C-alpha positions as a printed Julia matrix, in Angstrom:
376×3 Matrix{Float64}:
 122.18  155.0   124.6
 120.83  156.0   127.94
 118.82  158.84  126.06
 117.38  156.4   123.8
 116.24  154.04  126.67
 114.5   157.0   128.18
 112.68  158.06  125.3
 109.53  155.62  125.55
 109.47  156.54  129.72
 109.14  160.06  128.44
 106.44  159.12  125.55
 104.67  157.38  128.18
 104.45  160.03  130.78
 103.33  162.6   128.28
 100.59  160.34  126.97
  99.48  159.55  130.42
  98.21  162.96  131.41
  96.74  163.09  127.65
  94.62  160.17  128.25
  93.48  161.31  131.8
  92.19  164.53  130.32
  90.26  163.01  127.45
  88.73  160.03  129.38
  88.95  161.5   133.03
  85.18  162.43  132.63
  84.14  158.52  132.47
  85.38  158.22  136.25
  83.19  161.28  137.31
  81.96  160.28  140.86
  78.3   161.04  139.69
  78.48  159.2   136.41
  79.83  156.11  138.28
  77.1   156.24  140.82
  74.26  156.47  138.37
  75.68  153.5   136.35
  76.21  151.33  139.27
  72.39  152.52  140.57
  71.16  151.74  136.9
  73.01  148.35  136.71
  71.4   147.34  139.99
  67.69  148.23  138.95
  68.4   146.2   135.53
  69.52  143.09  137.33
  66.41  143.09  139.98
  64.29  143.99  137.18
  65.59  141.35  135.03
  65.36  138.74  137.78
  61.91  139.72  138.98
  60.88  139.41  135.06
  62.28  136.02  134.74
  60.4   134.73  137.93
  57.09  134.9   136.54
  55.41  133.09  133.58
  52.82  130.65  132.31
  55.46  127.99  133.08
  55.46  126.93  136.68
  58.82  127.45  138.59
  59.92  128.55  141.68
  62.13  131.73  142.15
  65.16  129.67  143.0
  64.62  127.38  139.93
  64.38  130.95  137.78
  67.37  132.41  139.18
  69.43  128.99  138.96
  68.54  128.79  135.4
  69.84  132.2   134.74
  73.21  131.49  135.65
  73.32  128.16  134.39
  76.98  127.82  133.29
  75.77  124.92  130.66
  74.2   128.07  129.13
  76.25  131.15  130.04
  79.48  129.65  129.05
  78.25  127.69  125.75
  79.33  129.1   122.41
  76.67  127.19  120.71
  74.01  128.44  122.75
  75.03  132.05  122.19
  75.14  131.31  118.39
  71.63  130.2   118.38
  70.63  133.27  120.54
  72.38  136.04  118.24
  72.27  134.2   114.79
  69.62  132.02  114.85
  71.2   128.59  115.2
  69.95  125.32  116.45
  69.41  125.69  120.21
  71.84  122.96  122.15
  70.5   120.58  124.77
  69.45  122.14  128.16
  67.08  121.9   131.09
  63.2   122.7   130.61
  63.77  125.49  133.0
  66.77  126.99  131.45
  65.26  126.69  128.29
  61.93  128.78  129.31
  64.09  131.5   131.17
  66.5   131.84  128.04
  64.59  131.22  125.03
  61.35  132.72  126.28
  61.88  135.22  129.33
  65.12  136.92  128.84
  64.98  138.28  125.81
  62.18  140.13  126.68
  64.74  142.03  129.13
  67.43  142.28  126.67
  64.59  144.07  124.14
  63.84  146.23  127.22
  67.46  147.52  127.53
  67.98  148.23  123.73
  64.75  150.21  123.85
  65.56  151.93  126.65
  68.94  152.65  125.38
  68.11  153.84  121.86
  65.17  155.94  122.84
  66.99  158.0   125.56
  69.98  158.53  123.67
  67.73  159.83  120.92
  65.73  162.16  122.71
  69.19  163.76  124.27
  70.45  163.96  120.69
  67.64  165.76  119.6
  67.57  168.11  122.73
  70.95  169.02  121.45
  70.13  169.39  117.77
  67.16  171.78  118.49
  68.61  173.25  121.49
  65.0   172.44  122.93
  64.61  170.32  126.0
  61.05  169.54  125.29
  62.33  167.57  121.81
  62.03  163.8   121.63
  61.49  161.29  119.26
  57.72  161.35  120.17
  57.18  165.05  120.53
  59.11  165.7   117.29
  56.52  163.32  115.06
  59.55  160.64  114.47
  58.0   158.09  116.44
  54.62  158.45  114.36
  56.43  158.62  111.21
  58.06  155.41  112.19
  55.06  153.83  113.42
  53.13  154.4   110.21
  56.0   153.02  107.94
  55.73  149.83  109.91
  52.17  149.48  110.15
  51.96  150.07  106.58
  54.76  147.12  106.23
  52.87  144.87  108.84
  49.57  145.46  106.8
  50.26  145.76  103.24
  53.96  144.74  102.99
  54.15  141.65  105.33
  57.14  140.0   103.53
  59.35  142.95  104.18
  59.45  142.65  107.93
  63.11  141.75  108.13
  63.82  145.6   107.07
  61.68  147.03  109.82
  64.45  149.03  111.57
  65.38  150.33  107.89
  61.78  150.91  106.9
  61.09  152.68  110.44
  64.09  154.95  109.94
  63.04  156.12  106.37
  59.55  156.92  107.79
  60.98  158.78  110.96
  63.68  160.68  108.63
  60.44  161.95  106.55
  58.73  162.81  109.46
  61.46  165.23  110.92
  62.26  166.51  107.4
  58.52  167.48  107.43
  58.7   169.01  110.94
  61.98  170.93  110.1
  60.54  172.46  106.93
  57.25  173.58  108.68
  59.37  175.13  111.59
  61.32  176.82  109.33
  61.0   180.72  108.63
  64.53  182.02  108.68
  65.84  179.69  111.27
  63.5   177.4   113.56
  62.67  178.13  117.32
  61.81  175.48  120.2
  57.92  176.63  120.06
  57.82  176.29  116.51
  59.38  172.97  116.44
  57.22  171.67  118.88
  54.0   172.91  117.44
  55.08  171.63  113.84
  56.08  168.3   115.67
  52.17  168.1   116.96
  50.88  168.79  113.54
  53.07  165.84  112.08
  52.26  163.52  114.6
  48.62  164.28  114.61
  48.45  163.78  110.8
  50.5   160.51  110.75
  48.82  158.99  113.47
  45.41  159.39  111.7
  47.02  157.6   109.15
  47.74  154.84  111.45
  44.33  154.62  112.46
  42.83  154.27  108.87
  45.23  151.72  107.98
  43.32  149.39  110.64
  40.35  149.26  108.05
  42.54  147.7   105.55
  43.45  145.07  107.77
  41.24  141.63  107.01
  43.2   139.73  109.74
  42.24  140.12  113.09
  45.83  138.89  114.32
  47.46  141.89  112.1
  44.86  144.44  113.87
  46.31  143.01  117.1
  49.64  143.36  116.24
  49.26  146.99  114.73
  47.45  148.03  118.22
  50.48  146.82  120.34
  52.79  148.69  118.04
  51.04  151.98  118.58
  50.77  151.52  122.45
  54.47  149.87  122.85
  54.6   146.43  124.02
  57.14  144.26  124.81
  54.66  140.98  125.1
  55.88  137.98  123.06
  59.38  139.59  122.24
  61.97  136.47  121.82
  65.51  136.71  120.5
  64.15  137.4   116.99
  63.49  141.22  118.06
  67.03  141.12  119.6
  68.74  139.97  116.43
  66.6   142.87  114.76
  67.55  145.63  116.89
  71.03  144.79  118.05
  72.92  145.89  115.31
  71.37  148.73  114.25
  71.3   149.96  117.83
  75.11  149.14  118.07
  75.64  151.39  115.33
  73.63  154.05  116.31
  74.94  154.41  120.12
  78.33  154.18  118.9
  77.85  157.19  116.54
  75.87  158.97  119.19
  78.93  158.57  121.76
  81.32  159.92  118.97
  79.07  162.98  118.39
  78.77  163.77  122.09
  81.6   166.4   121.41
  79.71  167.68  118.57
  76.64  168.21  120.88
  78.29  170.1   123.42
  79.63  172.89  120.67
  76.01  172.58  119.49
  74.44  174.26  122.72
  77.15  176.75  122.72
  74.74  178.48  119.95
  75.15  178.87  116.43
  77.47  181.84  115.83
  79.71  180.44  118.61
  79.71  176.84  116.55
  80.4   178.63  113.59
  83.29  180.62  114.83
  84.95  177.11  115.74
  84.85  176.16  112.26
  81.51  173.73  112.56
  79.34  173.12  109.58
  76.03  173.63  111.48
  73.31  172.2   109.16
  75.86  169.13  108.34
  76.38  168.14  111.69
  72.62  169.1   112.88
  71.32  166.78  110.08
  74.27  164.01  110.8
  73.06  163.86  114.42
  69.4   163.56  113.59
  70.03  160.93  111.3
  71.58  159.07  114.39
  68.97  159.99  116.69
  66.45  158.94  113.85
  68.12  155.4   113.75
  68.15  154.55  117.17
  64.42  155.69  117.39
  63.38  153.48  114.77
  65.38  150.39  115.86
  63.5   150.64  119.51
  60.08  151.11  117.54
  60.78  147.97  115.08
  60.81  145.84  118.19
  58.76  147.51  120.8
  56.46  149.93  118.93
  55.99  153.68  120.19
  56.82  153.61  123.77
  56.21  157.43  125.02
  58.41  159.61  127.4
  61.48  157.58  127.27
  63.08  159.63  124.99
  61.57  162.94  126.72
  62.25  162.24  130.55
  65.62  160.11  130.75
  67.53  163.03  129.11
  66.25  165.36  131.96
  67.07  162.82  134.62
  70.61  162.11  133.77
  71.02  165.99  133.07
  70.18  166.58  136.83
  72.61  164.1   138.2
  75.43  164.36  136.11
  75.27  167.87  134.31
  74.98  169.31  131.11
  78.45  167.74  129.6
  76.82  165.68  126.69
  79.87  163.16  126.81
  78.59  162.18  130.39
  75.0   162.55  129.46
  74.98  160.09  126.67
  76.92  157.7   129.01
  74.33  158.12  131.78
  71.03  157.65  129.28
  73.06  154.18  128.27
  72.44  153.18  131.84
  69.56  155.29  133.33
  67.17  154.27  129.79
  67.42  150.38  130.43
  67.16  151.06  134.02
  63.57  153.14  133.42
  62.26  150.04  130.78
  63.33  147.34  132.72
  61.43  148.8   135.56
  58.67  149.96  133.67
  58.05  146.48  132.15
  58.2   144.35  135.27
  55.26  146.98  136.35
  53.66  146.35  132.87
  53.68  142.7   133.6
  52.66  142.54  137.49
  50.33  145.29  137.55
  47.21  143.67  136.8
  48.21  139.92  137.09
  47.49  137.79  134.88
  46.98  140.55  132.59
  49.65  142.19  130.9
  49.2   145.82  129.98
  51.65  147.62  127.13
  54.74  148.58  128.56
  53.91  152.23  126.81
  51.17  153.05  129.13
  53.17  152.54  132.26
  55.92  155.09  130.79
  53.14  157.49  130.01
  51.82  157.11  133.57
  55.11  157.74  134.78
  56.42  160.44  132.22
  53.54  162.47  132.39
  53.54  163.37  136.33
  56.99  163.76  135.88
  57.2   166.09  133.22
  54.27  168.27  134.96
  56.66  168.34  137.95
  59.47  169.79  135.79
  57.33  172.17  134.23
  56.44  173.17  137.69
  60.09  173.43  139.13
  61.67  175.22  136.31
  60.66  179.21  135.42
  61.66  178.27  131.77
  61.15  175.22  129.57
  62.03  175.12  126.05
  65.51  175.99  125.7
  68.73  174.73  126.68
């Protein structure tokens, strides 16, 4: 009897070290510091973002509206936000903040997560730290399909993430096919990405000549430069399910990323099917990038720079790297969007311009600092 009573305790004792070994990395002090610091930036940036707009209200009124319990704790309001139901009664300030200003912050968070995780996966798959959705032509392919949908097939806008994913997948396959010559190399992948991106961007420009509506042209220009202006809950609802799926798959695939970084021979000796894993992870990266491009357009440098920043802060373990990107990416996007909104007030510039102005000099700094760039 006493042996039977001691068995559950023994099992619990043996399980706890396993759980600690499996999930102990989540409590890494550097990772926790990165997560908390990034969350602080997102919160501060979000509060700044909701404090400005065409509707006049004081900063105190705006912040009170953010934490209004009649909205935050109202299931009917969240049903309207996330599923498109009817909005309940709320104050004018709460309506402006929650229905107009906060969705822009949420879209920035989703875009930052998607692009940074996508870039991190591409860097593991290609073993090339220059890889990103933008450099590998995925952004150009997804953007081309989105513009084609906006200009020619306007009735298919509900399927923009899938359409963008198809365009990004075709672009990535073209890059891989062009770069393949008894295998690939970092230099060939980057050059092939530049070629494919250039061709697809030329096709994007040509689509402008087929648009008769000036509104469509302006919307298309916003897509090509990357902009969060005018985003609302519709964009959140459009990107959220695809983003959640892609990001969960990315976290689940972080171990495979670590194995890929060991080299093909080592990965094969461990029993990994290299090509299957590589293309499965590439599909996750394409879906993540496409979900962001579908709601914010082509935002440059986020997928390239954020993995570098996180890698320098938490190390090269892809379990920590992916989780770090989930926090640092939104911090960069929310901060950049605040700059895009306030830099030339009252004119709002596209957020893609700000990320380019920040990312370009930082990437130049990385090139000057490191002796070898191109391989992980």
